[in-house]
Every structure is written in C-alpha cells, then in structure tokens.
Wavefront OBJ file of the C-alpha trace (Angstrom):
o trace
v 280.788 39.989 165.455
v 279.597 40.981 162.101
v 275.556 41.748 162.695
v 272.427 43.710 162.392
v 270.701 46.060 165.092
v 267.499 48.261 164.504
v 264.084 49.325 165.806
v 262.303 52.369 167.061
v 265.211 53.913 167.105
v 267.125 56.851 166.093
v 270.487 56.946 165.346
v 272.473 57.741 168.338
v 270.758 54.349 169.927
v 271.498 52.991 167.001
v 275.081 53.834 167.290
v 275.056 52.685 170.534
v 273.731 49.033 169.804
v 276.513 48.823 166.965
v 279.015 49.463 169.991
v 277.654 46.864 171.986
v 278.364 44.331 168.952
v 281.434 42.033 169.347
v 283.809 44.016 167.155
v 287.178 43.205 164.908
v 289.317 46.405 163.604
v 288.640 46.035 159.729
v 284.722 46.224 160.304
v 282.710 48.192 158.074
v 279.805 49.720 159.784
v 276.694 51.521 158.192
v 273.518 52.865 159.984
v 270.477 54.539 158.726
v 267.247 56.571 159.947
v 263.896 57.092 158.949
v 262.515 59.574 161.244
v 261.920 56.956 164.541
v 263.150 53.885 162.875
v 266.380 53.189 162.556
v 268.932 49.919 161.768
v 272.537 49.861 161.331
v 274.637 46.306 159.912
v 278.285 45.665 160.663
v 280.175 43.688 157.909
v 283.388 42.746 156.526
v 283.638 45.321 153.827
v 285.915 44.996 150.980
v 286.305 41.156 152.372
v 282.801 40.224 151.652
v 281.584 43.261 149.385
v 278.244 41.504 148.443
v 277.293 40.538 151.454
v 275.045 43.173 153.974
v 273.848 46.100 152.499
v 271.215 49.115 153.800
v 268.870 50.715 151.575
v 266.408 53.348 152.319
v 263.754 56.337 150.436
v 261.677 58.506 152.212
v 258.974 55.881 152.608
v 260.807 52.775 153.268
v 264.104 51.699 155.407
v 265.706 48.357 155.066
v 268.461 46.152 155.430
v 269.755 42.416 154.598
v 272.274 41.203 156.788
v 273.881 38.318 154.496
v 272.802 37.489 150.880
v 269.917 36.717 148.565
v 271.722 34.276 146.096
v 268.810 34.534 143.769
v 268.771 38.334 143.443
v 269.105 38.053 139.967
v 266.202 36.505 139.066
v 263.948 38.423 141.293
v 261.355 40.743 139.787
v 262.217 43.913 142.091
v 264.530 46.363 142.853
v 265.805 46.589 146.301
v 263.142 49.315 146.968
v 260.549 47.167 145.722
v 261.772 44.303 147.331
v 261.221 45.919 150.683
v 258.397 47.373 150.085
v 257.087 43.903 149.009
v 258.123 42.635 152.417
v 256.046 45.421 153.969
v 252.992 44.805 152.051
v 252.888 41.369 151.223
v 255.302 39.273 153.340
v 253.529 35.987 152.533
v 254.303 36.304 148.367
v 257.765 37.894 148.457
v 259.561 36.082 151.508
v 259.124 32.277 150.205
v 260.866 33.552 146.350
v 264.105 34.572 148.646
v 266.714 32.067 148.758
v 270.031 32.157 150.576
v 271.686 32.836 154.109
v 270.253 35.979 155.272
v 268.426 38.208 157.844
v 266.442 40.702 156.332
v 264.397 43.612 157.892
v 261.963 46.158 156.140
v 260.588 49.233 158.035
v 257.428 51.585 156.573
v 257.546 55.377 157.874
v 254.200 55.578 156.959
v 252.740 53.079 159.036
v 255.624 52.740 161.781
v 255.586 48.856 160.454
v 258.893 46.806 161.249
v 259.117 43.317 159.360
v 262.125 41.091 159.856
v 262.761 37.600 158.455
v 264.772 34.958 158.963
v 266.067 32.339 156.210
v 264.731 28.986 155.573
v 267.609 27.391 157.358
v 268.064 30.203 159.985
v 271.332 30.973 159.538
v 272.008 33.865 160.976
v 270.254 34.265 164.562
v 267.746 37.427 165.180
v 266.731 38.321 168.959
v 263.803 41.096 169.872
v 262.475 42.706 173.021
v 259.419 44.889 172.868
v 259.282 45.542 176.745
v 259.795 49.743 176.057
v 259.458 50.138 171.798
v 260.935 47.780 170.000
v 264.672 46.704 169.105
v 266.139 43.900 167.588
v 270.122 42.480 167.104
v 272.007 39.159 165.797
v 273.689 39.428 169.385
v 271.732 39.799 172.531
v 274.097 42.227 173.979
v 272.497 45.332 172.180
v 269.219 44.159 173.876
v 270.698 44.312 177.525
v 269.705 47.714 178.112
v 266.465 47.369 176.424
v 264.865 44.938 179.280
v 265.124 46.919 182.369
v 266.588 44.564 184.863
v 267.912 41.160 183.001
v 266.582 37.901 184.690
v 267.638 34.292 183.095
v 265.632 32.358 181.749
v 265.506 28.934 183.159
v 264.272 26.661 181.007
v 267.117 28.223 178.385
v 269.497 27.132 181.021
v 267.842 23.551 180.881
v 268.047 23.936 177.224
v 271.671 24.227 177.544
v 272.790 21.380 179.762
v 270.375 18.990 177.578
v 271.486 19.607 174.544
v 274.189 22.518 174.528
v 272.304 24.503 172.734
v 268.858 27.366 173.287
v 266.030 25.821 171.093
v 262.635 27.545 170.200
v 261.690 31.591 170.477
v 263.129 31.577 174.054
v 266.720 33.445 174.682
v 268.937 33.113 177.697
v 266.928 36.197 178.808
v 263.446 36.365 179.727
v 262.048 39.346 177.525
v 264.275 38.936 175.151
v 263.188 36.157 172.432
v 264.409 34.367 169.155
v 263.199 34.145 165.360
v 263.113 30.923 164.292
v 264.148 29.784 160.590
v 261.880 30.299 157.751
v 259.764 33.203 159.893
v 259.046 36.482 160.057
v 257.740 39.207 162.469
v 255.398 41.834 162.282
v 255.782 44.795 164.625
v 252.709 47.484 164.251
v 250.721 49.420 166.927
v 253.032 48.549 169.968
v 252.268 44.603 168.916
v 254.531 41.838 167.800
v 253.031 38.965 165.551
v 255.224 35.632 164.343
v 254.241 34.191 161.276
v 255.929 31.149 159.584
v 256.180 31.773 155.625
v 257.897 28.968 154.325
v 256.895 24.722 155.013
v 258.578 21.786 152.997
v 256.078 20.752 149.971
v 256.238 17.280 150.786
v 255.065 14.885 148.050
v 253.818 11.595 147.634
v 255.189 11.143 144.588
v 259.184 11.815 144.737
v 261.294 12.484 141.707
v 262.126 9.339 140.359
v 265.402 10.038 139.662
v 265.861 10.980 143.380
v 269.758 11.078 142.841
v 270.044 12.993 139.853
v 267.472 15.665 140.978
v 269.579 15.969 144.109
v 273.087 16.696 142.349
v 271.347 19.253 139.824
v 269.653 21.046 142.483
v 272.565 21.163 144.660
v 274.654 22.119 142.153
v 272.088 25.260 141.564
v 271.929 26.131 144.959
v 275.975 26.267 144.980
v 276.330 27.831 142.056
v 274.155 30.482 143.255
v 275.830 31.068 146.292
v 279.627 30.934 144.435
v 278.013 33.661 142.368
v 277.783 35.965 145.785
v 281.577 35.657 146.486
v 284.037 38.192 145.051
v 287.267 37.450 147.612
v 289.162 34.384 148.520
v 286.863 31.376 149.103
v 287.654 28.350 151.291
v 285.596 24.775 151.939
v 286.032 23.212 155.381
v 287.001 19.802 153.801
v 286.891 16.775 156.194
v 287.680 12.776 155.058
v 283.892 12.477 154.368
v 281.922 12.638 151.973
v 279.540 15.462 152.113
v 282.485 18.190 151.726
v 283.939 16.449 148.774
v 280.598 16.518 147.097
v 280.495 20.571 147.956
v 284.252 20.634 146.107
v 282.575 18.870 143.622
v 279.530 21.323 143.187
v 282.112 24.373 143.398
v 284.424 22.827 140.980
v 281.187 22.157 138.682
v 280.391 25.938 138.956
v 283.619 27.308 137.857
v 284.413 28.329 141.308
v 288.126 29.176 142.604
v 288.574 27.946 146.205
v 291.163 26.629 149.150
v 290.466 23.760 151.511
v 290.791 23.627 155.118
v 291.016 20.526 157.350
v 290.840 21.002 161.018
v 291.686 17.634 163.089
v 288.680 16.759 164.902
v 289.629 13.772 166.085
v 288.867 10.689 163.925
v 290.850 8.736 162.164
v 291.574 9.074 158.247
v 290.764 12.888 158.193
v 294.333 14.190 158.163
v 295.375 11.269 155.294
v 291.855 11.747 153.330
v 291.307 15.410 152.820
v 294.887 16.061 150.935
v 293.849 13.217 148.529
v 290.611 14.862 147.861
v 292.344 18.732 147.656
v 294.730 16.938 145.474
v 292.287 15.529 143.216
v 290.503 19.228 142.999
v 293.531 20.903 141.865
v 293.029 23.323 145.005
v 295.222 24.786 147.962
v 294.885 22.862 150.934
v 295.747 23.769 154.345
v 296.009 21.440 157.479
v 295.094 22.597 160.907
v 296.536 20.071 162.896
v 296.628 22.440 166.622
v 293.295 22.946 167.456
v 293.711 24.181 170.615
v 296.711 26.174 170.862
v 298.219 27.078 174.086
v 296.546 27.151 177.075
v 296.485 31.018 177.006
v 295.590 30.810 173.583
v 292.824 28.372 173.718
v 291.709 30.457 177.053
v 291.370 33.744 175.053
v 289.396 31.934 172.446
v 287.049 30.223 174.455
v 286.750 34.099 175.849
v 285.858 35.518 172.334
v 283.445 32.423 171.191
v 281.370 32.823 174.339
v 281.220 36.996 173.519
v 280.137 35.918 169.645
v 277.148 33.924 170.473
v 276.108 34.933 173.817
v 276.527 31.540 175.626
v 273.231 30.811 173.818
v 275.631 27.181 172.693
v 278.248 25.352 174.399
v 281.539 26.640 173.555
v 282.929 23.092 172.953
v 280.834 22.450 169.791
v 282.675 25.183 167.612
v 285.571 23.340 166.489
v 289.461 24.662 166.304
v 288.830 27.556 167.903
v 292.075 29.267 168.317
v 292.416 29.039 164.104
v 289.261 30.362 163.982
v 290.602 33.594 165.769
v 294.381 33.348 164.601
v 294.444 32.123 160.916
v 291.370 31.673 159.368
v 290.546 35.721 158.365
v 294.422 35.349 157.194
v 293.722 32.191 154.871
v 290.492 33.350 153.238
v 287.753 35.883 152.655
v 284.618 33.778 152.677
v 284.334 30.187 153.407
v 281.604 28.090 151.702
v 279.537 25.197 154.021
v 278.463 22.113 152.155
v 276.207 21.236 154.947
v 274.707 17.912 155.870
v 272.601 16.475 153.406
v 273.077 13.468 152.327
v 270.955 11.024 154.444
v 272.516 11.312 158.117
v 270.357 13.548 159.698
v 267.230 11.187 159.613
v 267.724 7.383 159.856
v 265.071 4.820 157.954
v 264.355 3.627 161.357
v 263.462 7.130 162.744
v 260.933 7.438 159.613
v 259.489 3.955 159.773
v 259.191 4.058 163.880
v 255.867 5.008 165.371
v 257.874 7.065 168.260
v 257.115 10.809 168.675
v 258.813 13.419 166.971
v 259.651 15.065 169.852
v 260.903 11.724 171.800
v 263.261 11.069 168.895
v 264.715 14.256 168.769
v 265.486 13.757 172.660
v 266.531 10.015 171.782
v 269.194 11.578 169.181
v 270.002 15.041 170.424
v 270.604 14.901 174.260
v 273.959 14.799 176.019
v 272.481 14.365 179.634
v 269.236 12.142 180.703
v 266.231 14.679 181.475
v 266.265 13.399 185.222
v 270.040 14.311 185.703
v 269.078 17.887 184.012
v 266.288 18.330 186.284
v 268.390 17.918 189.422
v 271.008 20.586 187.883
v 268.224 23.172 187.449
v 265.223 22.160 189.961
v 263.145 24.932 188.915
v 262.732 22.767 185.683
v 260.379 19.781 186.144
v 260.655 18.261 182.481
v 263.840 19.456 180.214
v 261.788 17.558 177.257
v 259.293 20.432 177.375
v 261.375 22.479 175.049
v 261.256 19.634 172.268
v 257.748 19.077 172.469
v 257.155 22.960 171.906
v 259.433 22.791 169.024
v 257.262 20.173 167.360
v 253.739 22.015 168.108
v 254.631 24.847 165.786
v 255.252 22.392 162.972
v 252.556 21.649 160.057
v 250.017 18.787 160.333
v 252.660 16.261 159.033
v 252.693 12.586 160.144
v 255.196 11.513 162.494
v 257.680 11.298 159.730
v 257.396 14.577 158.267
v 257.214 16.183 161.304
v 260.351 14.414 162.522
v 262.250 15.759 159.128
v 261.142 19.166 159.936
v 262.367 19.072 163.297
v 265.462 18.181 162.354
v 265.845 20.824 159.970
v 264.487 23.276 162.647
v 266.659 21.890 165.298
v 269.700 21.904 163.027
v 269.558 26.359 163.239
v 270.453 25.862 166.941
v 272.783 23.690 166.555
v 275.082 23.905 163.638
v 273.969 26.972 162.292
v 274.507 28.639 165.674
v 278.190 27.947 165.747
v 278.459 29.635 162.892
v 278.786 32.866 164.117
v 282.493 32.580 165.579
v 284.018 32.070 162.088
v 281.171 34.898 160.645
v 283.094 37.036 163.130
v 286.226 36.615 161.108
v 285.096 36.184 157.793
v 282.331 36.106 155.498
v 279.854 32.491 155.923
v 277.534 30.938 152.808
v 275.190 28.153 153.274
v 272.578 26.254 151.213
v 269.167 28.117 151.914
v 267.429 26.788 149.134
v 263.905 25.828 149.224
v 264.087 23.809 145.973
v 266.924 21.902 147.092
v 265.660 21.774 151.044
v 262.405 20.496 149.402
v 264.136 17.426 147.511
v 266.363 16.632 150.452
v 263.958 16.473 153.301
v 261.803 13.988 150.961
v 264.589 11.677 150.492
v 263.179 7.440 150.388
v 263.763 5.699 153.183
v 265.921 3.441 151.383
v 268.625 5.958 150.426
v 268.979 7.413 154.152
v 270.996 5.630 157.163
v 270.278 1.964 157.960
v 270.480 0.260 161.141
v 271.597 -2.963 162.168
v 268.587 -5.166 162.490
v 267.668 -6.048 166.116
v 269.554 -3.158 167.632
v 265.943 -0.556 167.873
v 267.603 1.612 164.952
v 270.697 2.465 167.848
v 273.602 0.771 165.531
v 273.957 2.188 162.073
v 275.442 0.833 159.231
v 277.866 3.783 158.994
v 276.850 5.147 155.519
v 273.851 5.905 154.295
v 273.294 4.466 150.492
v 272.731 8.090 148.663
v 276.257 9.390 149.832
v 277.641 6.521 147.925
v 275.470 6.922 144.652
v 275.803 10.354 144.592
v 279.865 10.367 144.827
v 279.812 7.817 142.104
v 277.489 9.948 140.289
v 280.077 12.709 140.239
v 283.076 10.513 139.318
v 285.912 12.472 138.598
v 287.848 10.074 140.687
v 286.058 10.828 143.933
v 284.415 7.651 144.294
v 287.974 5.748 144.384
v 289.291 8.095 147.254
v 288.399 5.886 151.039
v 285.880 7.166 153.024
v 286.817 8.256 156.092
v 284.446 6.810 158.148
v 284.587 3.001 156.754
v 288.089 2.999 155.220
v 286.171 2.103 151.958
v 285.997 4.062 148.331
v 282.828 4.804 147.775
v 282.633 2.645 144.477
v 283.082 -0.502 146.446
v 279.863 -2.413 147.702
v 277.280 -0.713 150.568
v 278.299 -4.180 152.346
v 282.155 -3.584 152.559
v 281.478 -0.061 153.663
v 279.307 -1.678 156.456
v 282.040 -3.832 157.399
v 284.682 -1.341 157.394
v 282.836 0.612 159.554
v 281.896 -1.906 162.065
v 285.820 -3.093 161.957
v 286.743 0.446 162.313
v 284.527 1.185 164.869
v 285.752 -1.859 166.733
v 289.928 -1.138 166.454
v 288.870 2.509 167.957
v 287.399 1.460 171.206
v 290.605 -1.385 171.711
v 293.130 1.289 170.556
v 292.373 4.493 171.390
v 292.072 6.383 174.359
v 292.515 10.215 173.260
v 289.385 12.156 174.864
v 289.454 14.843 172.137
v 291.053 18.170 172.213
v 289.301 20.186 173.920
v 288.295 17.906 176.997
v 292.498 16.917 176.735
v 293.074 20.676 177.603
v 290.980 20.544 180.342
v 292.546 17.393 181.884
v 296.060 18.184 181.106
v 296.077 22.031 181.230
v 296.505 23.011 184.734
v 295.890 26.547 183.519
v 292.453 25.749 181.357
v 291.181 23.334 184.383
v 291.350 26.554 186.684
v 290.017 28.641 184.258
v 286.888 26.026 183.810
v 286.801 25.316 187.332
v 286.511 28.922 189.145
v 283.722 29.434 186.455
v 281.627 26.216 187.571
v 282.544 27.246 191.210
v 280.877 30.527 190.602
v 278.154 29.169 188.572
v 277.284 26.931 191.656
v 276.019 30.236 193.767
v 273.488 30.937 191.010
v 269.744 30.547 191.829
v 268.812 28.448 189.423
v 271.348 25.978 189.674
v 271.753 23.223 192.275
v 275.381 23.922 193.244
v 276.337 19.993 194.662
v 275.059 18.848 191.237
v 276.938 20.813 189.280
v 280.421 20.080 190.928
v 279.323 16.381 190.773
v 278.741 17.012 187.200
v 282.243 18.425 186.931
v 283.982 15.803 189.575
v 282.739 12.892 186.787
v 284.710 14.738 183.928
v 287.715 15.390 185.913
v 287.888 11.734 187.259
v 287.155 10.637 183.572
v 283.866 8.471 184.862
v 282.390 10.854 181.983
v 283.984 12.399 178.765
v 281.156 14.707 178.218
v 282.606 17.950 178.535
v 279.743 19.748 176.268
v 277.139 20.104 178.953
v 280.042 21.913 181.303
v 281.156 23.780 178.507
v 277.647 25.243 178.117
v 277.606 26.008 182.005
v 281.182 27.861 181.939
v 280.315 30.356 179.149
v 276.622 30.965 180.620
v 278.751 31.732 183.714
v 281.183 33.994 182.037
v 278.420 35.789 179.948
v 276.848 36.609 182.636
v 279.595 37.818 184.744
v 280.573 40.052 182.027
v 277.138 41.257 180.475
v 274.360 40.918 182.674
v 275.896 41.134 186.464
v 277.441 44.884 185.952
v 273.712 45.639 185.212
v 272.188 44.915 188.566
v 275.198 45.693 190.859
v 274.956 48.565 192.390
v 278.064 51.196 191.912
v 280.147 50.635 195.113
v 280.132 53.381 197.633
v 283.574 55.673 197.186
v 285.881 56.090 200.394
v 285.627 59.292 202.071
v 288.226 61.971 201.502
v 290.605 62.788 203.995
v 288.899 66.159 205.086
v 285.790 64.535 206.133
v 286.917 61.142 207.807
v 286.367 60.853 211.599
l 1 2 3 4 5 6 7 8 9 10 11 12 13 14 15 16 17 18 19 20 21 22 23 24 25 26 27 28 29 30 31 32 33 34 35 36 37 38 39 40 41 42 43 44 45 46 47 48 49 50 51 52 53 54 55 56 57 58 59 60 61 62 63 64 65 66 67 68 69 70 71 72 73 74 75 76 77 78 79 80 81 82 83 84 85 86 87 88 89 90 91 92 93 94 95 96 97 98 99 100 101 102 103 104 105 106 107 108 109 110 111 112 113 114 115 116 117 118 119 120 121 122 123 124 125 126 127 128 129 130 131 132 133 134 135 136 137 138 139 140 141 142 143 144 145 146 147 148 149 150 151 152 153 154 155 156 157 158 159 160 161 162 163 164 165 166 167 168 169 170 171 172 173 174 175 176 177 178 179 180 181 182 183 184 185 186 187 188 189 190 191 192 193 194 195 196 197 198 199 200 201 202 203 204 205 206 207 208 209 210 211 212 213 214 215 216 217 218 219 220 221 222 223 224 225 226 227 228 229 230 231 232 233 234 235 236 237 238 239 240 241 242 243 244 245 246 247 248 249 250 251 252 253 254 255 256 257 258 259 260 261 262 263 264 265 266 267 268 269 270 271 272 273 274 275 276 277 278 279 280 281 282 283 284 285 286 287 288 289 290 291 292 293 294 295 296 297 298 299 300 301 302 303 304 305 306 307 308 309 310 311 312 313 314 315 316 317 318 319 320 321 322 323 324 325 326 327 328 329 330 331 332 333 334 335 336 337 338 339 340 341 342 343 344 345 346 347 348 349 350 351 352 353 354 355 356 357 358 359 360 361 362 363 364 365 366 367 368 369 370 371 372 373 374 375 376 377 378 379 380 381 382 383 384 385 386 387 388 389 390 391 392 393 394 395 396 397 398 399 400 401 402 403 404 405 406 407 408 409 410 411 412 413 414 415 416 417 418 419 420 421 422 423 424 425 426 427 428 429 430 431 432 433 434 435 436 437 438 439 440 441 442 443 444 445 446 447 448 449 450 451 452 453 454 455 456 457 458 459 460 461 462 463 464 465 466 467 468 469 470 471 472 473 474 475 476 477 478 479 480 481 482 483 484 485 486 487 488 489 490 491 492 493 494 495 496 497 498 499 500 501 502 503 504 505 506 507 508 509 510 511 512 513 514 515 516 517 518 519 520 521 522 523 524 525 526 527 528 529 530 531 532 533 534 535 536 537 538 539 540 541 542 543 544 545 546 547 548 549 550 551 552 553 554 555 556 557 558 559 560 561 562 563 564 565 566 567 568 569 570 571 572 573 574 575 576 577 578 579 580 581 582 583 584 585 586 587 588 589 590 591 592 593 594 595 596 597
C-alpha cells in the first residue's frame, strides 16, 4: 500500500521498511535521512502528484502522507510548517485541514513528532522497543519488536466490532496513534497528546442547514483543489453521496461516478439517475465478488493491505478494488456520513453511558460470546470504555458524538486502505465542518419509533431531506433508495416508505449478501475460509471448539453474520504470512550423502 515509514533509522533501514510495505509496480518511492533520522514515502506518483511529499534542510526533516487541503491559506512555507510542528504543535496542528499523516524531525534535539488528521484518515503504528520506528502498516515494524506477540484484547475487538479500536494493535509492543493526536519521541521516551477537540456550542447556528451546506462546500472545494488526475466519487442510491456530488459540481470539479452492488434494493436504478442529473460518466460494478479465485486473491491482498486490523468483510467490491478501480480513476473522493445517521436522537436523549451505547450500536457478537471465543478476555467491552475515558469532560451526549466520530476512524477510515493501495483518496477532515456536524440539533437527527426504546428508526434523518431540498437541481425529485420516495415529499411518506420496504424485503429477499453467498455456494471459497478457521483453532488465544461452532452456525444458515469469521480468517492468514516465519527456527538441512550413516 502507499504509505509512510520512518524513525531513528538511517537510509538502509528505511529502504528495508519501505520494501515491506504492500507494493504495486507504479508506486513512486522517496526517502531522505538526516544523520540518525529517516523517513520514506510510497505514493501514486503522476496519478496523484499533489499527495505526499518529503522535505528536508540541515536541521529539520519531514513528510506529509496525504494532503493538507488548506495549505494555500497557511502562513508557512514547508520548512516553517515543519519547524512549527516541532516547536509549537498545539498551535500549528489545529490549523491544518485535510486527510494526512505528517511527521517532523529535528536533528538538533533528536525530537520526532508525528500527527494524525482530525478524523484519523490514515493509520499510524509505532514502536519504541529499540529506538523509535513508525509506519502506516504493521509489517515494517515486525523486525523492530523482537519476538512479536499477539495482543489478545485486539483479537477480542475483532470479534466484537470487526476492527481493533484505540491505541492497541494486533501486536504487543506496537501502538496505534488515534485521530487528532500527535506523538513526541524525545530522549528515548514517547508521549501522545490530543491536539483537537470538538468545539461544542450551547448556541448552535440558527440556520443549521445553510451553515452545513456552506461548510461542506468549502471542505469539498478544498479537497477537489488537491486533485490533478481523474476524480471518482462513490455514488449510491442514498443521499449522502448525491450531496457530495452536488458539492463537487458547485466547486467546478469534473468527476466520474462509481456504483457497486451492495445488496440494497434500489441502488442500481437510482444511482444512474443521479449521475445523469449531474451530467457525468457513470460506471456500474455489478459483480462485486468475481470468480472464486479472483475473490480469494482479493481477500488475500486486502488482508495484506490492512494488516488484518479489520475484517475483510467490511471492504466492499473487493475484486473491483484490485481489478478495475485504478484503470477507471486516479483519485476517489468520499462524501462521508455527515447527515444525521451516526448518532440518533434517542442516543442523545437517553441516559445510557456512551460506552454502552457504542456497544449496542456497533457490536457484531454479544460480549459473552466473544469472551467464550477468547477466554483470556473477561470483558470485551473494556476497549470501548477505554476509548470514552480518553475524551473530554463532556456530557454523555457530547461524549457519544465525539466517540462515534473516533470509532469511525477504526471502522470506515481503516477500510479505505484497500482503495488507497490502488488510487489516491480524499475524505473530509475539516475542523469547521466537523464542529458544525457534531453540533447537529436533535431534531435533525435520525428519529426512532416511539415505544421501541430507540431500536427502530424512521429510516431517514430530517436533515437529509432538508439539505437535498435546499440544493435543488432536481436531486430532490429522484427517489431515496432506502424509502423509495423523493426527498421533496413529506417526512411521513418517507417513514411509511421505509417501513413498507423493510417488510417487503423480509418477505421476498433471501439473499445473504455477496461475500456470504460466495462462502456458501463456492466450494473453493468455503475450503479457503474453513481451512483458515481450522488453523486458527490451534492458536492459544482462541477456544477452538467455540470457533468451530461459530463457523458451523454460518455454514448451516443459522447465522448470516460473516464479519467476525472473516476477521478470524484474516488474522490467521496474516499471522501465517508475516509473524509465524519470524518465530519458527530454520528447518534442519538433510545430511549430505558422504556423512549419512
């Protein structure tokens, strides 16, 4: 995967770390050293020339993996920016917008600083066991941690949530740098500090919808200005992506629309209508799994890209990601999910703790089942409580909004590493917009059916309809895939449409989803997954019988939840390829003929 590596390392070590990154033949490689400090970047070269750069003087060395989208508005040259990050990170870093991972190194003091952006769009892993080393993948750090040991709580996270959350990684001794956080390495010690917190206001914008559109347009415009090549936008039958497309058009950007079959009724018919209203080229990806061999190969590449830190079942259209995306566009723009679905009105109004709400909304398996699968972990929910403890001293409602955004980095942002291995990526990471988004009034968020304890939604947040109507341009006359009703129609018609479609789907649809269908129908895919499950049963952190029972429930149709099993198989395959060879002694060589008895 394109990425960044560095630390207290001379150029030969940087080269070795770069070599261990996921690779594609077109990648451009840059590296630079300054005495005992070094950094290297792999990027898409001419496909995405404004993304990723290395800079150095006789004092300071640094790199940006990604883009600072408001660079033109900042008062610094690149050298001045790096010095500002070294000398005054709490002043400099909050001013930076855009999706990036940035590092600045000072030769005089030996200080290294690394910072993630406000939404954590790019992973950063590090170790200080022997010197200091960091990278956007785990693989470059394997040789730096002695004998790698699996972190069992990370395994628990994979089963509970499908991803590893917080500062832990799959390996003890290797840590993850959370969103909006900078790390300082100096005098052999590591410290981390969060540099940006949401600015919750008690007096939100009276024209909330207009303010949302203005800030969203500004953030999207800044991002579009960093793209020189062919730009693509994922376009579904929903509203978030059509709002993103409208914003790109308002900013004068040319783009192609891409739609993959995610199993949701209506996407394949609605998305082309939206693309036609935009007047842009549209590509429909109808086969999201490919042949059995293509699917398995894509799963293997996905596991390598994301270091098994997330279930491969979270990544859509895997074969197209590796066999089509790079030929279609050079950079993909994401609209994100900023229209009131992340935190529902009930979530804010209830007194349930943020950690418990996260568990209720995001869990894949019950905590007691996860504890049976990973016996060394008594309470799998502890990871979520730890995340909330790192947040500011807010009310429950504010903590929940902040926590959901932080978890978003470990869920959605982490899945972007797959497409970033093939094309450049852009996602909104803009402080002014994020502040406005997180302040969203309760009445604009997803409402829930009274008497259901917040478990049954009405299907569409009011904000989605209001923003689409405000944008106009015919977008409000194209039906919303989830309800089958145009946004110009009343909220209650959408509610009725959502309920009706849910009932119809339950009565008529028996599709288990494309990946699960591959597993159940293809003997080749089933053998691939089942063999990895059998191998994983021998790992000391799993209860083998419970793991087998989990697999059998899916094979028999008693469960359609493939995501935890995909996480297990990804972990097992990654350990086999990258960790086990470091632990196994070399096989004894056969004696030569002259020495045999």
